[in-house]
C-alpha positions as CSV (number, residue, x, y, z in Angstrom):
1,M,-64.6,35.4,-31.5
2,I,-62.8,32.1,-32.2
3,S,-60.3,30.9,-29.5
4,L,-57.3,28.9,-31.0
5,F,-55.7,27.0,-28.1
6,V,-52.4,25.3,-28.5
7,P,-50.5,23.6,-25.6
8,I,-46.9,23.1,-26.3
9,R,-44.0,21.2,-24.5
10,N,-40.5,21.2,-25.9
11,A,-41.3,20.5,-29.6
12,A,-40.1,23.8,-30.8
13,E,-39.9,23.2,-34.6
14,S,-43.2,21.3,-34.9
15,A,-44.8,24.0,-32.7
16,R,-43.4,26.8,-34.9
17,Q,-44.7,25.1,-38.0
18,C,-48.1,24.7,-36.3
19,L,-48.4,28.4,-35.5
20,I,-47.3,29.3,-39.0
21,S,-50.1,27.2,-40.4
22,L,-52.6,28.7,-38.1
23,S,-51.7,32.2,-38.9
24,A,-51.6,31.6,-42.6
25,S,-55.0,29.9,-42.5
26,C,-56.6,32.7,-40.5
27,Q,-55.2,35.2,-43.0
28,S,-56.6,33.3,-45.9
29,L,-60.0,33.1,-44.5
30,R,-59.7,36.8,-43.4
31,I,-60.7,36.1,-39.8
32,V,-57.6,37.5,-38.2
33,D,-59.6,40.1,-36.4
34,R,-62.1,37.3,-35.1
35,V,-59.3,35.1,-33.6
36,E,-57.5,35.0,-30.3
37,Y,-54.7,32.7,-29.6
38,I,-54.0,31.0,-26.3
39,L,-50.6,29.5,-26.1
40,L,-49.6,27.4,-23.1
41,D,-46.1,26.1,-22.4
42,D,-46.2,23.0,-20.2
43,A,-42.8,23.7,-18.3
44,S,-40.7,23.1,-21.5
45,E,-37.0,22.5,-20.8
46,P,-35.0,25.9,-21.3
47,Q,-33.1,24.9,-24.3
48,Y,-36.2,24.7,-26.4
49,E,-36.9,28.3,-25.9
50,I,-40.6,27.9,-26.1
51,P,-41.5,31.2,-24.3
52,K,-39.4,33.2,-26.9
53,L,-41.1,31.3,-29.8
54,M,-44.5,32.3,-28.4
55,L,-43.5,35.9,-27.7
56,D,-42.1,36.1,-31.2
57,F,-45.3,34.9,-32.6
58,R,-47.2,37.5,-30.7
59,K,-45.1,40.2,-32.4
60,E,-45.8,38.8,-35.9
61,T,-49.6,38.5,-35.7
62,Q,-52.4,41.1,-35.5
63,S,-54.7,38.8,-33.5
64,K,-54.7,38.8,-29.7
65,V,-52.2,36.3,-28.2
66,T,-52.3,35.2,-24.6
67,I,-49.2,33.4,-23.4
68,L,-49.4,31.1,-20.4
69,R,-46.7,28.9,-18.8
70,F,-46.6,26.2,-16.3
71,P,-43.6,26.5,-14.0
72,V,-44.0,22.9,-13.2
73,R,-45.2,20.2,-15.7
74,R,-48.9,19.7,-15.3
75,N,-49.7,17.6,-18.4
76,Y,-52.4,17.6,-21.0
77,T,-55.7,17.9,-18.9
78,S,-54.5,20.7,-16.7
79,A,-53.3,22.6,-19.9
80,C,-56.8,22.1,-21.4
81,A,-58.5,23.1,-18.2
82,V,-56.5,26.4,-18.1
83,G,-56.8,27.1,-21.8
84,F,-60.6,26.6,-21.7
85,S,-60.8,28.8,-18.6
86,V,-59.3,31.9,-20.2
87,A,-60.8,31.4,-23.7
88,A,-63.3,34.1,-24.7
89,G,-64.5,32.6,-28.0
90,S,-67.9,31.3,-28.9
91,E,-65.9,28.4,-30.3
92,V,-62.8,27.1,-28.6
93,I,-60.6,25.0,-31.0
94,L,-57.8,22.8,-29.5
95,I,-54.8,22.1,-31.8
96,S,-52.0,19.8,-30.8
97,H,-48.5,21.3,-31.5
98,D,-47.8,18.5,-34.0
99,M,-50.6,19.5,-36.3
100,L,-50.6,21.6,-39.5
101,V,-53.9,23.5,-39.9
102,T,-55.4,24.6,-43.3
103,P,-58.1,27.1,-44.5
104,S,-60.2,24.2,-45.5
105,F,-60.0,22.6,-42.1
106,L,-60.9,25.7,-40.2
107,R,-63.7,26.7,-42.7
108,T,-65.2,23.2,-42.6
109,I,-65.1,22.6,-38.7
110,L,-66.6,26.2,-38.2
111,A,-69.3,25.6,-40.7
112,V,-70.2,22.3,-39.0
113,A,-70.4,24.1,-35.6
114,A,-72.6,26.7,-37.2
115,S,-74.9,24.1,-38.7
116,D,-76.3,22.7,-35.4
117,P,-75.9,24.0,-31.9
118,A,-76.5,20.5,-30.6
119,L,-73.1,19.6,-32.0
120,G,-71.3,20.3,-28.7
121,I,-67.9,19.0,-29.5
122,I,-66.6,18.4,-33.0
123,R,-63.4,16.4,-33.6
124,G,-61.3,17.1,-36.7
125,R,-60.0,14.4,-39.0
126,S,-56.3,13.4,-39.7
127,Q,-54.1,10.5,-40.5
128,H,-53.6,9.8,-36.9
129,M,-56.8,9.5,-34.9
130,D,-56.8,7.8,-31.4
131,C,-59.7,5.5,-30.9
132,S,-61.4,6.2,-34.2
133,P,-61.9,4.1,-37.3
134,H,-62.2,7.3,-39.6
135,S,-58.5,8.3,-39.9
136,L,-57.7,9.5,-43.4
137,A,-54.3,9.6,-45.1
138,P,-53.4,10.7,-48.5
139,E,-52.2,8.1,-51.1
140,K,-49.0,10.0,-51.7
141,P,-46.6,11.1,-48.9
142,I,-46.9,14.6,-47.6
143,R,-43.8,16.5,-48.5
144,T,-44.8,20.2,-48.4
145,F,-47.4,22.4,-46.7
146,E,-48.9,22.8,-50.2
147,N,-49.5,19.1,-50.3
148,V,-51.3,19.4,-46.9
149,I,-53.5,22.4,-48.1
150,A,-54.4,20.4,-51.4
151,F,-55.4,17.2,-49.5
152,S,-57.3,19.1,-46.9
153,A,-59.3,20.9,-49.7
154,Q,-60.0,17.5,-51.3
155,A,-61.4,16.1,-48.1
156,A,-63.6,19.2,-47.6
157,D,-65.0,18.9,-51.2
158,A,-65.5,15.1,-50.8
159,F,-67.3,15.0,-47.5
160,G,-68.6,18.5,-46.9
161,L,-70.3,19.1,-43.6
162,A,-71.0,15.4,-43.0
163,V,-70.5,14.2,-39.4
164,V,-70.5,10.9,-37.5
165,D,-71.3,10.5,-33.9
166,T,-68.4,9.3,-31.7
167,V,-68.4,8.3,-28.1
168,S,-64.7,7.8,-27.5
169,L,-63.8,11.5,-27.7
170,I,-60.1,12.1,-27.9
171,G,-58.5,15.5,-28.1
172,D,-56.5,15.2,-31.3
173,S,-58.2,18.3,-32.6
174,L,-61.4,19.5,-31.0
175,L,-63.9,22.4,-31.5
176,I,-65.8,23.0,-28.3
177,Q,-68.9,25.2,-28.5
178,R,-69.4,27.7,-25.8
179,P,-72.7,26.3,-24.5
180,V,-70.7,23.2,-23.4
181,L,-68.2,25.0,-21.3
182,D,-71.1,27.1,-19.9
183,K,-73.0,24.0,-18.9
184,I,-70.4,21.4,-17.8
185,G,-67.3,23.5,-17.2
186,V,-63.7,22.6,-18.1
187,M,-61.6,19.5,-18.0
188,D,-61.2,17.6,-14.8
189,Q,-57.8,18.0,-13.4
190,R,-57.9,14.9,-11.5
191,F,-57.0,13.2,-14.8
192,V,-53.2,13.5,-15.3
193,G,-52.0,12.9,-18.9
194,F,-54.9,10.8,-20.1
195,L,-58.7,10.6,-20.3
196,G,-59.5,14.2,-19.3
197,D,-60.9,14.5,-22.9
198,F,-62.7,11.1,-22.6
199,D,-64.4,12.3,-19.4
200,L,-65.4,15.7,-21.1
201,G,-67.1,13.7,-23.8
202,I,-69.1,11.6,-21.3
203,R,-70.1,14.7,-19.4
204,A,-71.1,16.7,-22.6
205,R,-73.2,13.8,-23.8
206,R,-75.0,13.3,-20.5
207,A,-75.7,17.1,-20.6
208,G,-77.5,16.6,-23.9
209,F,-74.8,17.6,-26.6
210,R,-73.7,15.4,-29.4
211,T,-70.0,14.7,-29.8
212,V,-69.1,14.0,-33.4
213,E,-66.3,13.7,-36.1
214,S,-66.3,16.1,-38.9
215,M,-65.5,13.9,-42.0
216,G,-64.5,16.9,-44.1
217,A,-62.3,18.9,-41.6
218,W,-58.9,17.3,-42.3
219,L,-55.6,18.5,-41.0
220,H,-52.2,17.0,-41.0
221,H,-51.2,15.3,-37.8
222,S,-47.7,14.0,-37.6
223,G,-48.4,12.1,-34.3
224,C,-47.2,8.5,-34.2
225,G,-50.1,6.1,-33.3
226,T,-52.1,5.5,-30.2
227,I,-51.8,3.7,-26.9
228,N,-55.3,2.2,-27.3
229,A,-54.5,0.8,-30.7
230,E,-51.3,-0.7,-29.5
231,L,-53.1,-2.3,-26.6
232,T,-56.0,-3.7,-28.5
233,A,-53.8,-5.0,-31.5
234,G,-51.2,-6.7,-29.2
235,R,-48.3,-5.3,-31.0
236,E,-45.0,-4.5,-29.5
237,K,-45.3,-1.0,-28.1
238,P,-42.9,2.0,-28.8
239,E,-40.9,3.0,-25.8
240,E,-42.8,6.3,-25.2
241,V,-46.1,4.2,-25.3
242,A,-44.9,1.8,-22.7
243,Q,-43.7,4.6,-20.5
244,G,-47.2,6.1,-20.7
245,L,-49.1,3.0,-19.6
246,P,-48.8,3.4,-15.9
247,M,-50.2,7.0,-16.3
248,L,-53.1,5.7,-18.4
249,D,-53.9,3.1,-15.8
250,A,-53.7,5.6,-13.0
251,A,-56.1,7.9,-15.1
252,Y,-58.5,4.9,-15.6
253,E,-58.6,4.3,-11.9
254,V,-59.8,8.1,-11.6
255,L,-62.4,7.5,-14.1
256,R,-63.7,4.4,-12.4
257,A,-64.0,6.1,-9.1
258,K,-65.5,9.2,-10.5
259,W,-68.3,7.2,-12.5
260,S,-68.8,4.6,-9.8
261,V,-72.5,5.0,-10.5
262,A,-71.9,2.8,-13.6
263,P,-70.4,-0.8,-13.6
264,L,-67.1,-0.4,-15.4
265,P,-64.4,-3.0,-16.1
266,A,-61.3,-3.4,-14.0
267,T,-59.0,-2.2,-16.6
268,F,-59.0,0.2,-19.5
269,R,-58.0,-2.6,-21.7
270,E,-61.4,-4.2,-21.1
271,F,-63.3,-1.0,-21.7
272,T,-65.2,-1.2,-24.9
273,A,-67.9,0.8,-26.9
274,A,-70.6,-1.2,-25.1
275,H,-69.8,0.5,-21.8
276,F,-70.7,4.1,-23.1
277,P,-74.5,3.4,-23.2
278,I,-74.0,2.2,-19.5
279,L,-72.4,5.4,-18.6
280,Q,-74.9,7.5,-20.4
281,A,-77.8,5.7,-18.6
282,A,-76.3,6.0,-15.2
283,P,-78.2,8.3,-12.6
284,P,-77.0,11.8,-12.0
285,S,-74.2,12.0,-9.5
286,S,-71.5,14.4,-8.5
287,A,-69.6,13.2,-11.5
288,D,-71.9,15.6,-13.4
289,D,-71.0,18.5,-11.5
290,F,-70.0,21.8,-13.2
291,L,-66.3,22.3,-13.1
292,A,-65.7,26.0,-12.7
293,P,-63.0,27.9,-14.9
294,I,-59.6,28.0,-13.1
295,A,-58.5,31.3,-11.6
296,L,-54.9,31.9,-12.6
297,D,-52.5,31.8,-9.7
298,P,-48.8,32.8,-10.8
299,E,-47.4,29.9,-8.7
300,F,-49.6,27.5,-10.9
301,C,-49.6,29.3,-14.1
302,E,-47.9,32.4,-15.3
303,I,-49.0,35.0,-17.8
304,L,-46.0,36.0,-19.9
305,G,-45.3,39.3,-21.6
306,N,-48.3,41.2,-20.4
């Protein structure tokens, strides 16, 4: 089974388009009966009617759909920890709600996963990729879903199953192979908003898995830039980026405390690729401990419509 996990907060229209693209891609590949969807609403505001969107989607698809909801906002890392906990698939694919998935993307990233079990976490490719030099954008603007499908197919043809190793793992679109979750567990909920995926990649590599980017698995991502790029380039930061900086700083303090066995810089702004080998070479510690799947408590996470 393949688990498709989509966390959503407020963005009803982009989430609707994301789910439509996922459903159409699975139908095109004829894998509807091999797929389960896990949809999580991170305490969206009532006017966006996200639970209704999810329940309507479940009525329209033949695949299994599990719908979860946080009554109180928990942010990205907790959402992923819960999603990974309930996923039953041999591959768990995390998709952001502002992405459009294509048959070529799914076919390619699944083929990459099948090619080598040591490829523990595989990141897809898009025009917006945090902390990566491998973003890929079409020369002409994307205007229709047909444009998305066509460019994704071109990328798959051009790059095939080629991968490049990455150390700065960010959860734009990730395929996590089941042996990774069996060996290291889920994301660490001590990280709020940021760096839970970063920490997951550190733990996966220390456990012997490779974390890579799939050059041919391209999907459309309508996201608008990265905190890391804005910080390192010294550009004026969008308002939403500026608002997120205190949360990023707090998450980095958690990272430094957790990986105290390795000397890390005082701020995330000073963190560079040179620090990853230091982290990888650090002696075993409690930071490597298995993080068990989360048992669902209705006060923490509701299951809707069952």
